[in-house]
C-alpha positions in Angstrom: 0.0 0.0 0.0 2.8 2.5 0.8 4.5 1.5 -2.4 1.3 2.4 -4.3 1.2 5.8 -2.5 4.8 6.5 -3.6 3.9 5.6 -7.2 1.0 8.0 -7.2 2.5 10.8 -5.1 3.9 13.1 -7.8 0.9 12.9 -10.2 -0.6 16.3 -10.1 -4.3 15.5 -9.8 -7.3 17.7 -10.2 -11.0 17.2 -11.1 -10.2 17.0 -14.9 -6.8 16.4 -16.6 -3.9 14.0 -17.1 -3.1 13.7 -13.4 -6.5 12.3 -12.6 -6.6 10.2 -15.8 -3.1 8.6 -15.1 -4.0 7.9 -11.5 -7.2 6.1 -12.5 -5.3 4.2 -15.2 -2.8 3.1 -12.5 -5.7 1.3 -10.7 -7.0 0.1 -14.0 -3.7 -1.7 -14.5 -4.1 -3.4 -11.1 -7.8 -4.2 -11.8 -8.4 -4.8 -15.5 -12.2 -5.3 -14.7 -12.5 -1.5 -14.0 -14.4 0.2 -16.7 -12.9 3.7 -17.5 -15.4 6.4 -18.5 -14.6 9.7 -20.1 -17.2 12.5 -19.8 -16.7 15.4 -22.2 -15.8 18.8 -20.7 -18.7 21.2 -21.0 -21.2 18.4 -20.3 -24.2 19.6 -18.2 -24.7 17.3 -15.2 -27.8 19.1 -13.9 -28.3 21.3 -10.9 -25.9 23.9 -12.4 -22.9 21.5 -12.5 -20.9 21.6 -15.7 -17.7 19.6 -16.4 -14.9 22.2 -16.6 -12.0 22.1 -19.0 -9.0 19.9 -18.3 -6.2 21.6 -16.3 -2.5 20.9 -16.2 0.2 22.6 -14.3 3.6 23.0 -16.1 5.5 25.3 -13.8 5.1 27.6 -10.9 7.6 29.8 -8.9 8.3 33.3 -7.4 11.8 34.7 -7.9 13.4 37.6 -6.0 15.0 39.4 -8.9 17.8 40.8 -6.8 18.9 37.7 -4.9 17.6 35.2 -7.6 16.2 33.1 -4.7 13.1 31.2 -5.7 10.0 30.5 -3.6 6.9 28.4 -4.1 8.5 26.1 -6.7 6.2 23.5 -8.1 9.2 21.2 -8.6 9.2 20.9 -4.8 5.4 20.7 -4.2 2.4 20.6 -6.5 0.4 22.4 -3.8 2.2 25.7 -4.5 0.0 26.5 -7.5 -3.7 27.1 -6.7 -5.4 24.1 -8.3 -6.9 25.3 -11.6 -5.0 28.5 -11.5 -4.8 30.4 -14.8 -1.4 31.3 -16.2 0.4 34.5 -15.2 3.9 35.9 -15.9 5.1 39.2 -14.7 7.2 41.3 -12.3 5.3 42.6 -9.3 5.9 44.4 -6.1 5.0 42.6 -2.9 1.8 44.7 -2.4 0.7 43.7 -5.9 1.5 40.0 -5.3 0.0 39.7 -1.8 -3.7 39.4 -2.8 -2.8 36.3 -4.8 -0.9 34.6 -2.0 -2.4 31.9 0.3 -0.9 30.8 3.6 -2.0 29.3 6.9 -0.8 31.7 9.6 -1.3 29.3 12.5 0.7 26.6 10.7 3.6 28.7 9.4 5.6 25.8 7.8 2.6 24.3 5.9 1.5 24.9 2.3 -2.3 25.2 2.0 -4.4 23.3 -0.6 -6.5 25.9 -2.4 -8.7 25.4 -5.5 -10.3 27.7 -8.1 -12.3 25.3 -10.4 -15.1 27.6 -11.4 -13.5 31.1 -11.1 -10.8 32.2 -13.4 -8.0 33.4 -11.2 -4.3 32.9 -10.6 -2.8 32.2 -7.2 0.2 30.8 -5.3 0.2 28.9 -2.0 3.3 29.2 0.3 4.4 28.6 3.8 3.5 31.6 6.0 7.0 31.7 7.3 8.1 32.9 3.9 6.0 36.0 4.0 8.5 38.1 5.9 11.3 37.5 3.4 9.1 38.0 0.4 7.6 41.2 1.7 11.1 42.7 1.8 11.7 42.2 -1.9 11.4 45.1 -4.3 10.7 43.1 -7.4 9.3 39.6 -7.7 9.0 37.6 -10.9 6.0 35.5 -10.8 5.6 32.5 -13.2 2.6 30.2 -13.4 2.3 28.2 -16.5 -0.9 26.1 -16.8 -3.1 24.7 -19.6 -6.9 24.8 -19.7 -8.2 22.9 -22.7 -11.3 20.9 -23.8 -11.1 17.3 -23.0 -12.7 14.9 -20.6 -13.3 14.0 -16.9 -12.2 10.5 -16.1 -14.2 8.1 -13.9 -13.9 4.3 -13.3 -16.3 1.7 -12.0 -16.7 -2.0 -11.7 -19.6 -4.3 -10.6 -18.6 -7.7 -9.3 -21.8 -9.7 -9.7 -23.0 -12.2 -7.2 -26.0 -14.5 -6.9 -28.2 -11.6 -6.0 -28.3 -8.3 -8.0 -28.6 -6.4 -4.7 -25.4 -4.3 -4.4 -23.0 -3.1 -1.7 -21.2 0.0 -3.0 -17.7 1.3 -2.2 -16.7 4.7 -3.5 -13.6 6.9 -3.2 -12.0 9.8 -5.0 -8.8 10.9 -6.8 -8.5 14.7 -7.3 -6.1 16.2 -4.8 -2.3 16.8 -5.4 0.2 15.3 -3.0 -2.1 14.7 0.0 -1.7 11.3 1.6 -4.6 10.7 4.1 -7.2 12.9 2.4 -6.4 11.7 -1.1 -4.5 8.5 -1.7 -5.5 6.4 1.3 -9.1 6.1 0.1 -8.5 4.6 -3.4 -5.6 2.5 -2.1 -7.9 1.0 0.6 -10.7 0.7 -2.0 -8.3 -1.3 -4.2 -7.5 -3.6 -1.4 -11.2 -4.2 -0.7 -11.7 -4.9 -4.4 -8.8 -7.4 -4.4 -10.2 -9.3 -1.4 -13.8 -9.5 -2.7 -12.8 -10.6 -6.3 -10.7 -13.4 -4.7 -13.9 -14.9 -3.2 -14.9 -18.2 -4.8 -18.5 -17.3 -4.3 -20.5 -14.1 -3.7 -24.1 -14.1 -2.5 -24.4 -10.3 -3.2 -23.0 -8.0 -5.9 -20.4 -5.3 -5.2 -20.0 -1.9 -7.0 -16.8 0.1 -6.9 -16.5 3.7 -8.0 -13.4 6.0 -8.5 -13.4 9.5 -9.7 -12.9 13.1 -8.6 -14.7 14.1 -5.4 -18.0 15.9 -5.7 -18.2 16.3 -9.5 -17.3 12.6 -10.1 -20.1 11.4 -7.8 -22.5 13.9 -9.4 -21.5 12.7 -12.9 -21.8 9.0 -11.9 -25.2 9.6 -10.4 -26.3 11.5 -13.5 -25.4 8.4 -15.6 -26.2 5.5 -13.2 -28.6 7.0 -10.6 -31.7 5.0 -11.6 -29.8 1.7 -11.6 -28.2 2.5 -8.2 -31.6 3.4 -6.8 -32.9 0.0 -7.7 -29.9 -2.1 -6.6 -28.0 -0.4 -3.7 -28.6 -2.0 -0.4 -25.8 -0.2 1.4 -22.8 1.9 0.4 -19.6 3.3 1.9 -17.6 6.4 0.9 -13.9 6.0 1.8 -12.1 9.2 2.8 -9.1 9.8 5.0 -8.7 6.1 5.9 -4.9 6.0 6.4 -4.1 7.5 9.8 -4.4 5.7 13.1 -5.9 8.2 15.4 -9.6 7.3 15.1 -12.4 5.3 13.4 -15.2 7.6 12.2 -18.5 7.2 10.4 -20.9 9.8 8.9 -24.5 8.6 9.1 -27.2 8.8 6.5 -30.0 11.4 7.1 -32.2 8.7 8.7 -29.3 7.1 10.7 -31.1 3.8 10.7 -30.5 2.2 7.3 -28.6 -1.1 6.8 -25.5 0.9 6.0 -25.7 2.7 9.3 -26.2 -0.5 11.2 -23.3 -2.2 9.4 -20.8 0.6 10.1 -21.8 0.9 13.7 -21.3 -2.8 14.2 -17.9 -2.6 12.5 -16.7 0.2 14.8 -17.5 -1.5 18.0 -14.3 -2.1 20.0 -12.3 0.3 17.7 -10.1 2.8 19.5 -11.5 6.3 19.5 -14.6 5.5 17.5 -16.6 8.5 16.5 -20.1 8.9 15.0 -21.1 12.0 13.0 -24.6 13.1 12.1 -25.5 13.6 8.4 -25.5 17.4 9.1 -21.7 17.1 9.4 -21.3 15.5 5.9 -18.6 16.7 3.6 -17.5 14.0 1.1 -19.5 12.1 -1.5 -21.9 10.6 0.9 -23.7 14.0 0.7 -24.5 13.3 -2.9 -25.4 9.6 -2.7 -27.7 10.2 0.3 -29.2 13.4 -1.0 -32.9 14.0 -1.1 -34.5 12.5 -4.1 -31.8 9.8 -4.6 -31.6 8.8 -0.9 -29.2 5.9 -1.3 -28.3 4.2 2.1 -24.7 5.4 2.0 -22.5 6.3 4.9 -19.0 7.9 5.1 -16.1 6.0 6.6 -12.9 7.7 7.8 -10.2 7.3 10.3 -9.8 10.9 11.4 -12.8 12.6 9.7 -11.9 15.1 7.0 -11.6 18.6 8.4 -11.0 17.5 12.0 -7.2 16.9 11.9 -4.6 19.7 11.7 -2.8 18.4 8.7 -6.1 18.4 6.6 -5.7 20.2 3.2 -2.1 21.2 3.9 1.3 19.9 2.9 1.5 18.3 6.3 -0.9 15.6 5.1 2.0 13.6 3.8 3.1 10.0 4.0 4.4 10.4 7.6 0.8 10.5 9.0 -0.4 7.3 7.2 0.8 3.8 7.6 0.5 0.4 5.9 -0.9 -1.1 9.1 -3.6 1.6 9.5 -4.7 1.3 5.9 -4.9 -2.5 6.3 -6.9 -2.1 9.4 -9.3 0.2 7.4 -9.6 -2.4 4.7 -10.2 -5.1 7.3 -13.0 -3.1 8.9 -14.9 -3.0 5.6 -14.1 -6.7 4.8 -15.6 -7.7 8.2 -18.9 -6.1 7.0 -18.6 -8.2 3.8 -17.8 -11.4 5.7 -20.7 -10.9 8.1 -23.1 -10.2 5.2 -21.9 -13.2 3.2 -21.3 -15.8 5.9 -23.6 -15.4 8.9 -25.8 -12.3 8.6 -28.9 -13.9 10.1 -28.0 -16.4 12.9 -30.6 -18.6 14.4 -30.2 -20.8 17.5 -31.0 -24.5 17.0 -32.1 -25.2 20.5 -34.6 -23.9 23.0 -33.0 -22.4 26.1 -29.4 -21.8 26.8 -27.1 -24.8 25.9 -24.8 -26.5 28.3 -21.6 -24.8 27.0 -19.2 -26.8 29.1 -20.1 -29.9 27.1 -18.8 -28.2 24.0 -15.7 -26.8 25.6 -17.2 -23.3 25.4 -17.3 -22.6 29.2 -14.8 -23.0 31.9 -16.1 -25.8 34.3 -14.1 -24.3 37.2 -16.5 -21.5 37.4 -16.1 -17.8 37.3 -15.5 -15.2 39.9 -17.0 -11.9 39.1 -17.6 -11.0 35.4 -17.5 -13.6 32.6 -14.6 -13.8 30.3 -15.1 -11.6 27.3 -15.3 -14.4 24.7 -17.8 -16.3 26.9 -20.0 -13.2 27.3 -20.0 -12.7 23.5 -20.9 -16.3 23.0 -23.8 -16.3 25.4 -25.2 -13.1 24.1 -25.0 -14.3 20.5 -26.9 -17.4 21.4 -29.4 -15.4 23.5 -30.2 -12.9 20.7 -30.0 -15.2 17.6 -33.7 -15.7 16.8 -33.4 -15.7 13.0 -34.9 -12.2 12.9 -32.1 -10.1 14.3 -29.2 -9.7 12.0 -25.6 -10.1 13.2 -25.2 -6.3 12.8 -28.1 -5.7 15.2 -26.9 -8.2 17.7 -23.4 -6.6 17.7 -24.9 -3.1 18.3 -27.3 -4.3 21.0 -24.7 -6.3 22.9 -21.5 -4.3 22.2 -19.8 -7.2 20.4 -17.0 -6.3 17.9 -18.1 -7.5 14.5 -15.1 -9.7 13.7 -15.5 -11.4 17.1 -19.2 -12.0 16.4 -18.3 -13.6 13.0 -15.8 -15.9 14.5 -18.2 -16.9 17.3 -21.1 -17.6 14.8 -18.9 -19.8 12.7 -17.7 -21.7 15.7 -21.2 -22.2 17.1 -22.4 -23.2 13.7 -19.7 -25.9 13.4 -20.9 -27.3 16.7 -24.5 -27.3 15.6 -25.6 -24.7 18.0 -26.4 -22.0 15.4 -28.0 -22.1 11.9 -26.5 -19.4 9.7 -29.0 -17.9 7.3 -28.4 -15.0 5.0 -30.5 -11.8 5.4 -32.4 -10.4 2.5 -31.1 -6.9 1.7 
């Protein structure tokens, strides 16, 4: 996973252009089953949304004409140019340049991430600590070379069909330059989930995967596939900021009681620093999939939620704040949902009353002092609540059982003939 992040790091992504296209083709090379779609610039997507021209950054810097020292060099960071900046070349005083400069005063050594997709403007992002030196300069040469041209916006999707046409959807985005947690962790974890699901010998349900630029990509995808998704989507998950290890977070649907809400709540039980956010705190593509009118049961899944961690939308969101193990843990959180759905989503006890667990080696015959051991408590609660009506997700949330632990217990109890494992209709 970290090798993939390094491969993709220097591609200068935006919502349309070669950086986005080449990043999606990178995943297409890993997953040939991905279907790549190109939507022509200028296309009307409804609601006032229009696909903008493709954008490409060629060069960006500020040069002190006296000392010849250069600042804000795009060869050092793609973040230095405002994303979608128009071209500009000229010699300016500091006072003339200052309105076009973006910094983060409270994080003086960080470069901010700023965009100007739908407003023609030029701008440069720098570390705030550079302001003092720049402001002393008499003449500053500013160079921003970019291209805006007709072309296409690139998306990719894949549907892995199962016995049922009912779908679980996973979506993430590629449109930010050189941001690790807020950009690359999502599609990399999505790719891992794809790999794990397509390796299954049998699938009861179907799985849809979507990659594209944030916001406009989801809107375009809904514009093309919304009717089909409305018919088939049983639950969906938007992956954003899933690479750091500081939290596990979910953003609920407007109702907060769909199958997707129940699934993600069960998956977060037992996770360190688990946090739940109301739909009013939405911010990524869950806000489009779950919007009024479409109302798909789609939740957001993050580690630290976007906008809540200091490095968000700055150059500090680099590869030092993400890790292989944390991205794998994010993937495993989602795969636990898939395993529960596919293997044991509707457990039903095969006996009346509580079984004599000691006979099956499931209870310590020496007795217990105080509280039961954790695994024994999970086991007894699963048996007590498995009536063939409550799903494994509901049992987990009612009893506080981590989803992976519940899956393991259900499979063990099934092997011993104490549970029958049915599959819930979704």
